[in-house]
C-alpha positions as CSV (number, residue, x, y, z in Angstrom):
1,M,-12.9,-16.9,9.5
2,V,-9.7,-15.1,8.6
3,G,-8.3,-13.0,11.4
4,A,-7.0,-13.1,15.0
5,S,-8.6,-15.8,17.2
6,K,-10.3,-15.0,20.5
7,S,-7.3,-16.5,22.4
8,E,-5.0,-14.1,20.5
9,T,-7.0,-11.1,21.4
10,G,-7.8,-11.6,25.1
11,G,-10.9,-13.9,25.0
12,G,-14.5,-13.4,26.0
13,P,-17.3,-11.3,24.5
14,I,-17.2,-7.6,25.2
15,R,-20.2,-6.2,27.1
16,Y,-21.6,-3.2,25.3
17,G,-24.5,-0.8,25.4
18,M,-26.2,1.2,22.8
19,V,-27.4,4.8,22.7
20,G,-30.2,5.3,20.2
21,G,-31.2,2.6,17.7
22,G,-34.6,1.8,19.1
23,Q,-37.9,1.3,17.4
24,G,-38.1,3.1,14.0
25,A,-34.4,3.5,13.7
26,F,-32.3,2.1,10.8
27,I,-28.6,2.1,11.7
28,G,-29.0,0.7,15.2
29,A,-30.1,-2.7,13.9
30,V,-27.1,-2.7,11.5
31,H,-24.7,-2.1,14.3
32,R,-26.3,-4.9,16.4
33,I,-26.0,-7.4,13.6
34,A,-22.3,-6.3,13.0
35,A,-21.5,-6.5,16.7
36,R,-22.7,-10.1,17.1
37,M,-21.5,-11.5,13.7
38,D,-18.2,-12.7,15.1
39,N,-19.4,-13.3,18.7
40,D,-17.1,-10.4,19.9
41,F,-19.8,-8.4,21.6
42,V,-22.9,-9.0,23.7
43,L,-25.5,-6.2,24.1
44,V,-26.4,-5.8,27.8
45,A,-27.7,-2.2,28.2
46,G,-29.2,0.6,26.3
47,A,-30.7,4.1,26.3
48,L,-32.4,3.3,23.0
49,S,-34.7,6.3,22.6
50,A,-35.2,9.8,24.0
51,N,-38.9,8.7,24.4
52,P,-39.0,6.7,27.6
53,E,-41.9,4.4,26.5
54,R,-40.2,3.7,23.2
55,A,-36.9,3.0,25.0
56,K,-38.6,0.5,27.3
57,A,-40.4,-1.2,24.5
58,S,-37.3,-1.4,22.4
59,A,-35.3,-2.9,25.2
60,A,-38.0,-5.5,25.8
61,E,-37.9,-6.5,22.1
62,L,-34.1,-6.9,22.3
63,G,-34.4,-9.0,25.6
64,L,-32.5,-6.5,27.7
65,D,-32.8,-6.5,31.5
66,P,-35.4,-3.8,32.3
67,A,-33.0,-2.5,35.0
68,R,-30.5,-1.8,32.3
69,S,-32.8,0.1,30.0
70,Y,-32.1,3.8,30.7
71,G,-33.9,7.0,30.1
72,S,-30.8,8.9,29.0
73,Y,-27.2,8.4,28.0
74,A,-26.0,10.3,31.1
75,E,-27.9,8.0,33.4
76,M,-26.6,5.0,31.6
77,A,-22.9,6.1,31.6
78,K,-23.1,6.8,35.3
79,A,-24.9,3.6,36.3
80,E,-22.9,1.3,34.1
81,A,-19.6,2.7,35.2
82,K,-20.5,1.6,38.8
83,R,-21.5,-1.9,38.0
84,P,-18.9,-4.7,38.4
85,D,-20.5,-6.2,35.2
86,G,-20.9,-2.8,33.5
87,I,-20.4,-2.2,29.8
88,E,-16.9,-2.0,28.4
89,A,-18.0,-0.2,25.2
90,V,-20.9,1.8,23.9
91,A,-22.3,2.2,20.4
92,I,-23.7,5.6,19.7
93,V,-26.2,5.5,16.8
94,T,-28.2,8.7,17.3
95,P,-28.7,11.8,15.1
96,N,-25.5,13.7,14.8
97,N,-26.2,16.3,17.5
98,V,-26.1,13.6,20.3
99,H,-22.7,12.1,19.2
100,V,-20.4,14.4,21.1
101,P,-22.2,14.8,24.4
102,A,-22.9,11.1,24.6
103,A,-19.4,10.1,23.6
104,K,-17.9,12.5,26.2
105,A,-20.1,11.1,29.0
106,F,-19.0,7.5,28.3
107,L,-15.3,8.3,27.7
108,E,-15.2,10.2,31.0
109,A,-16.8,7.2,32.7
110,G,-14.0,5.0,31.4
111,I,-16.0,3.3,28.6
112,H,-14.7,2.8,25.1
113,V,-16.8,4.4,22.3
114,I,-18.0,3.2,18.8
115,C,-19.7,6.1,17.1
116,D,-21.6,6.5,13.9
117,K,-20.5,9.2,11.5
118,P,-20.2,12.2,11.0
119,L,-18.5,12.8,14.3
120,A,-20.3,16.0,15.3
121,T,-22.3,19.0,14.1
122,T,-19.4,21.4,14.2
123,L,-15.6,21.2,13.8
124,A,-15.2,23.0,17.2
125,E,-17.1,20.4,19.2
126,A,-15.2,17.6,17.2
127,K,-11.9,19.1,18.4
128,K,-13.1,19.2,22.0
129,L,-14.1,15.6,21.8
130,A,-10.7,14.7,20.4
131,A,-9.1,16.2,23.5
132,V,-11.3,14.0,25.7
133,V,-10.3,10.9,23.7
134,E,-6.6,11.9,24.1
135,K,-7.0,12.5,27.9
136,T,-8.9,9.3,28.7
137,G,-6.9,7.0,26.4
138,K,-10.0,5.0,25.5
139,V,-10.6,3.3,22.2
140,F,-12.7,5.5,19.9
141,V,-14.0,4.0,16.7
142,L,-15.8,5.9,13.9
143,T,-17.9,3.7,11.7
144,H,-16.9,4.6,8.2
145,N,-17.8,1.0,7.3
146,Y,-16.7,1.2,3.7
147,T,-13.1,1.3,4.7
148,A,-13.4,-2.3,5.9
149,Y,-14.5,-3.9,2.7
150,P,-11.8,-6.5,1.6
151,M,-11.2,-5.0,-1.8
152,I,-10.9,-1.5,-0.4
153,R,-8.2,-2.8,1.9
154,Q,-6.7,-4.5,-1.2
155,A,-6.8,-1.2,-3.2
156,R,-5.2,0.7,-0.3
157,E,-2.3,-1.7,-0.1
158,M,-1.7,-1.6,-3.9
159,V,-1.6,2.2,-3.8
160,A,0.8,2.1,-0.8
161,K,3.1,-0.3,-2.5
162,G,3.4,1.9,-5.5
163,Q,1.6,-0.3,-8.0
164,L,-0.2,2.7,-9.4
165,G,2.9,4.9,-9.4
166,D,2.4,8.6,-8.5
167,I,-1.3,9.2,-7.8
168,R,-2.7,11.8,-10.2
169,I,-6.5,11.6,-10.1
170,V,-8.9,10.6,-7.3
171,Q,-12.6,10.5,-8.0
172,S,-15.2,9.4,-5.5
173,E,-19.0,9.6,-5.9
174,Y,-22.0,8.6,-3.8
175,P,-25.4,9.2,-5.4
176,Q,-28.7,8.2,-4.0
177,D,-32.3,9.1,-4.9
178,W,-34.4,8.6,-1.7
179,L,-34.7,12.4,-1.0
180,T,-35.8,13.3,-4.6
181,E,-39.1,14.5,-3.1
182,D,-39.7,16.2,0.3
183,L,-39.9,13.0,2.3
184,A,-39.4,14.9,5.6
185,A,-42.7,16.6,5.1
186,T,-44.4,13.2,5.4
187,G,-43.0,12.7,8.9
188,Q,-40.5,10.0,7.8
189,K,-38.1,9.9,10.7
190,Q,-34.8,9.3,8.9
191,A,-35.5,12.1,6.4
192,A,-36.7,14.5,9.0
193,W,-33.6,14.6,11.2
194,R,-31.2,14.5,8.3
195,S,-32.9,17.6,6.9
196,D,-32.8,19.5,10.3
197,P,-29.7,21.6,10.9
198,K,-30.2,21.4,14.6
199,Q,-29.8,17.6,14.5
200,A,-27.7,17.0,11.4
201,G,-25.3,20.0,11.5
202,A,-24.3,22.1,8.6
203,G,-24.3,19.3,6.0
204,G,-27.2,17.4,4.5
205,A,-26.1,15.0,1.8
206,L,-22.6,16.4,2.5
207,G,-22.5,15.1,6.0
208,D,-24.5,12.0,5.5
209,I,-22.8,10.5,2.4
210,G,-20.3,13.1,1.2
211,T,-18.2,12.4,4.3
212,H,-18.2,8.7,3.3
213,A,-17.0,9.5,-0.2
214,Y,-14.3,11.8,1.1
215,N,-13.1,9.4,3.8
216,L,-12.9,6.6,1.3
217,A,-10.9,8.7,-1.1
218,R,-8.4,9.6,1.6
219,F,-8.2,6.1,3.1
220,V,-7.3,4.4,-0.2
221,S,-5.2,7.1,-1.8
222,G,-3.2,8.0,1.4
223,L,-3.2,11.6,0.2
224,E,-3.8,14.7,2.3
225,L,-6.1,17.4,1.1
226,D,-4.8,20.9,0.7
227,A,-7.8,22.8,-0.6
228,L,-11.2,22.4,-2.1
229,S,-13.8,24.2,-4.2
230,A,-17.4,23.2,-3.4
231,D,-20.9,23.9,-4.9
232,L,-23.8,22.8,-2.6
233,D,-27.4,22.8,-3.7
234,A,-30.8,22.2,-2.1
235,F,-32.9,21.3,-5.1
236,V,-36.1,20.4,-3.2
237,P,-38.0,23.6,-2.3
238,G,-37.9,24.4,1.4
239,R,-35.1,22.0,2.3
240,Q,-32.8,23.6,4.8
241,L,-29.7,21.5,4.0
242,D,-28.0,20.5,0.8
243,D,-29.1,17.5,-1.2
244,N,-26.5,17.6,-3.9
245,V,-22.7,18.3,-3.6
246,N,-20.0,18.9,-6.2
247,V,-16.4,19.3,-4.9
248,M,-13.1,19.7,-6.6
249,L,-10.0,18.7,-4.6
250,R,-6.4,19.7,-4.6
251,F,-4.1,17.3,-2.6
252,K,-0.8,18.2,-1.0
253,P,2.2,17.2,-3.1
254,V,4.1,13.9,-2.4
255,G,7.8,14.1,-3.2
256,K,8.5,15.7,-6.6
257,A,5.4,14.4,-8.2
258,H,2.7,16.9,-9.5
259,P,0.1,17.3,-6.8
260,A,-2.9,15.0,-7.3
261,K,-6.4,16.4,-8.1
262,G,-9.8,15.0,-7.4
263,M,-13.5,15.3,-7.5
264,I,-16.4,14.3,-5.2
265,W,-20.1,14.1,-6.1
266,A,-22.6,13.2,-3.5
267,S,-26.3,13.4,-4.1
268,Q,-29.6,12.3,-2.6
269,V,-31.7,13.5,-5.5
270,A,-30.3,11.4,-8.3
271,P,-33.1,9.1,-9.6
272,G,-31.9,5.6,-10.5
273,H,-29.2,5.5,-7.8
274,E,-30.1,3.5,-4.7
275,N,-26.6,3.6,-3.1
276,G,-24.1,4.3,-5.9
277,L,-20.8,4.6,-4.0
278,K,-17.9,4.4,-6.4
279,L,-14.1,5.1,-6.2
280,R,-11.6,5.5,-9.0
281,I,-7.9,6.2,-8.6
282,Y,-5.4,6.8,-11.4
283,G,-1.6,7.1,-11.2
284,S,1.4,7.2,-13.5
285,K,1.5,3.4,-13.7
286,G,-2.2,2.3,-13.7
287,G,-5.7,2.7,-12.3
288,L,-8.2,1.2,-9.9
289,E,-12.0,1.2,-9.9
290,W,-14.3,-0.2,-7.1
291,V,-18.1,-0.1,-7.0
292,Q,-19.9,-0.7,-3.7
293,A,-22.9,-2.4,-5.4
294,D,-20.4,-5.1,-6.6
295,P,-17.9,-5.0,-3.7
296,N,-16.1,-8.3,-4.2
297,Y,-14.5,-7.1,-7.4
298,L,-11.7,-4.6,-8.0
299,W,-10.7,-3.5,-11.5
300,Y,-7.0,-2.9,-12.0
301,T,-5.5,-1.6,-15.2
302,P,-1.7,-1.4,-15.4
303,F,-0.9,1.2,-18.1
304,G,-0.6,-0.3,-21.5
305,Q,-1.9,-3.7,-20.4
306,P,-5.3,-5.4,-20.4
307,K,-7.8,-4.6,-17.6
308,Q,-7.6,-7.1,-14.8
309,L,-10.4,-8.2,-12.5
310,L,-9.2,-8.9,-8.9
311,T,-11.6,-10.8,-6.7
312,R,-11.9,-11.2,-2.9
313,N,-9.8,-14.2,-1.9
314,G,-9.2,-14.9,-5.6
315,A,-5.9,-14.9,-7.6
316,G,-3.9,-11.8,-6.8
317,A,-5.8,-11.1,-3.5
318,L,-3.5,-9.7,-0.8
319,P,-3.4,-10.8,2.9
320,V,-4.9,-7.5,4.0
321,A,-8.1,-8.4,2.0
322,G,-8.1,-11.9,3.4
323,R,-7.8,-10.7,7.0
324,V,-11.3,-9.1,6.7
325,S,-12.9,-11.8,4.6
326,R,-15.2,-14.5,6.0
327,V,-16.3,-16.8,3.2
328,P,-14.7,-18.5,0.2
329,S,-14.4,-16.8,-3.2
330,G,-17.6,-16.5,-5.2
331,H,-19.8,-16.1,-2.1
332,P,-20.8,-12.4,-1.8
333,E,-19.9,-10.2,1.1
334,G,-21.0,-6.7,1.5
335,Y,-22.5,-4.0,3.7
336,L,-23.2,-5.9,6.9
337,E,-19.8,-7.7,6.8
338,G,-18.1,-4.3,6.3
339,F,-19.7,-3.0,9.5
340,A,-18.8,-6.3,11.2
341,N,-15.1,-5.9,10.2
342,I,-15.1,-2.5,11.9
343,Y,-16.5,-4.1,15.1
344,Q,-14.0,-7.0,14.8
345,E,-11.1,-4.5,14.7
346,A,-12.7,-2.6,17.6
347,A,-12.8,-5.8,19.6
348,R,-9.1,-6.4,19.0
349,A,-8.3,-3.0,20.3
350,I,-10.6,-3.3,23.3
351,R,-9.2,-6.7,24.3
352,A,-5.7,-5.3,24.0
353,A,-6.7,-2.5,26.3
354,R,-8.0,-5.1,28.8
355,K,-4.5,-6.6,28.9
356,K,-2.5,-3.4,28.9
357,G,-4.1,-1.5,31.7
358,G,-6.5,0.5,29.6
359,R,-4.4,1.7,26.6
360,P,-5.6,0.8,23.1
361,A,-3.8,-1.4,20.7
362,K,-1.9,0.1,17.8
363,D,-2.0,-2.8,15.3
364,V,-5.6,-2.4,14.2
365,V,-7.2,-0.6,11.2
366,F,-10.4,1.4,11.8
367,P,-11.4,5.1,11.4
368,T,-10.4,7.1,14.5
369,I,-11.3,10.3,16.2
370,E,-8.8,12.0,13.9
371,D,-10.8,10.8,10.9
372,G,-13.9,12.3,12.5
373,V,-12.3,15.6,13.0
374,E,-11.0,15.7,9.4
375,G,-14.5,14.8,8.2
376,M,-15.9,17.8,10.1
377,A,-13.2,20.0,8.7
378,F,-14.2,18.8,5.2
379,I,-17.8,19.7,5.9
380,E,-17.0,23.1,7.2
381,A,-14.6,23.9,4.3
382,C,-17.3,22.8,1.8
383,V,-20.0,25.0,3.3
384,K,-17.6,28.0,3.5
385,S,-16.5,27.5,-0.1
386,S,-20.0,27.2,-1.4
387,K,-21.1,30.4,0.3
388,K,-18.3,32.1,-1.5
389,N,-19.4,30.9,-4.9
390,G,-17.0,28.0,-4.9
391,A,-13.9,29.8,-3.8
392,W,-10.9,27.6,-3.2
393,T,-10.7,27.0,0.6
394,K,-8.0,25.4,2.7
395,L,-9.0,22.6,5.0
């Protein structure tokens, strides 16, 4: 495996707990696989469900000590902080409305936090959590997992080195089809909470996958957004939150170059698309295209030259891609490994904090609390713009 060794990063698996992710959940299992892929973490505690019986049953399935299966995140944070063998980090994999209060409880208990996205249900509460992160100095990781794909790291480095010249156009799209019908009405758990403003916040598809598309565009391009114009729709009758999003973007100028423009499309009512995340970036010297369904490839076209296929660990691959790659060229890596790369980076930061008296490392790459706050600002601006018939709105 390419990357820092255990001896380089402080040694020993990190004891962690999980909030949410019990029976019937989807993303909790993904986090658990990612956390153990590099033997960086060991799960020792959990508040796996708001339902006490389901929490106990889930803990038993995972082999947790019954004494460390908790009825609430508050109880877990308090108890684990007192134990000499208590958790060092917590993974929060709940509906969005629980992210901030749970993260705050663990941060104030001296425990590092790895949190699913989006960060919060409102920008105001996101900013309040950012203040807690700053005050406690704890590691805070937001799991925008697509930022950790090797060829996304490659693309980011190529843009930063100027291989595309001045960036002019950024297009990111994330279509799905799983909510084409009113799945929430059937009682399907994942659809139900994502369609509920009290649990999901102001964004439906916007918060769930639109934030991924936006975060990826910003991560690779390095550009800062100035203003946006958004059009949100709920095509399924009775749905309270959006299921289709179209956003035009105006980025802040860089130097003397003409300010870049962009577009984002996110939809959960696009039949034929299972998980169609795609990113395209064009500059004065060339363009890049990456598709999540085929993530080991990056298409690069220098202007006036033939299109080039860059592969993970192949000819032309940069060290930043190799750092988050596990297997030789030609063997596919994807979704789970992307998540695992986020956890690996988190482990580096947490081990550095062990050595340095509780302060996180600086030489790691993962989405932070600042990315979470910006994601919430993006959601809020999109909702505001759409309510004003797509009026251009500053972030």
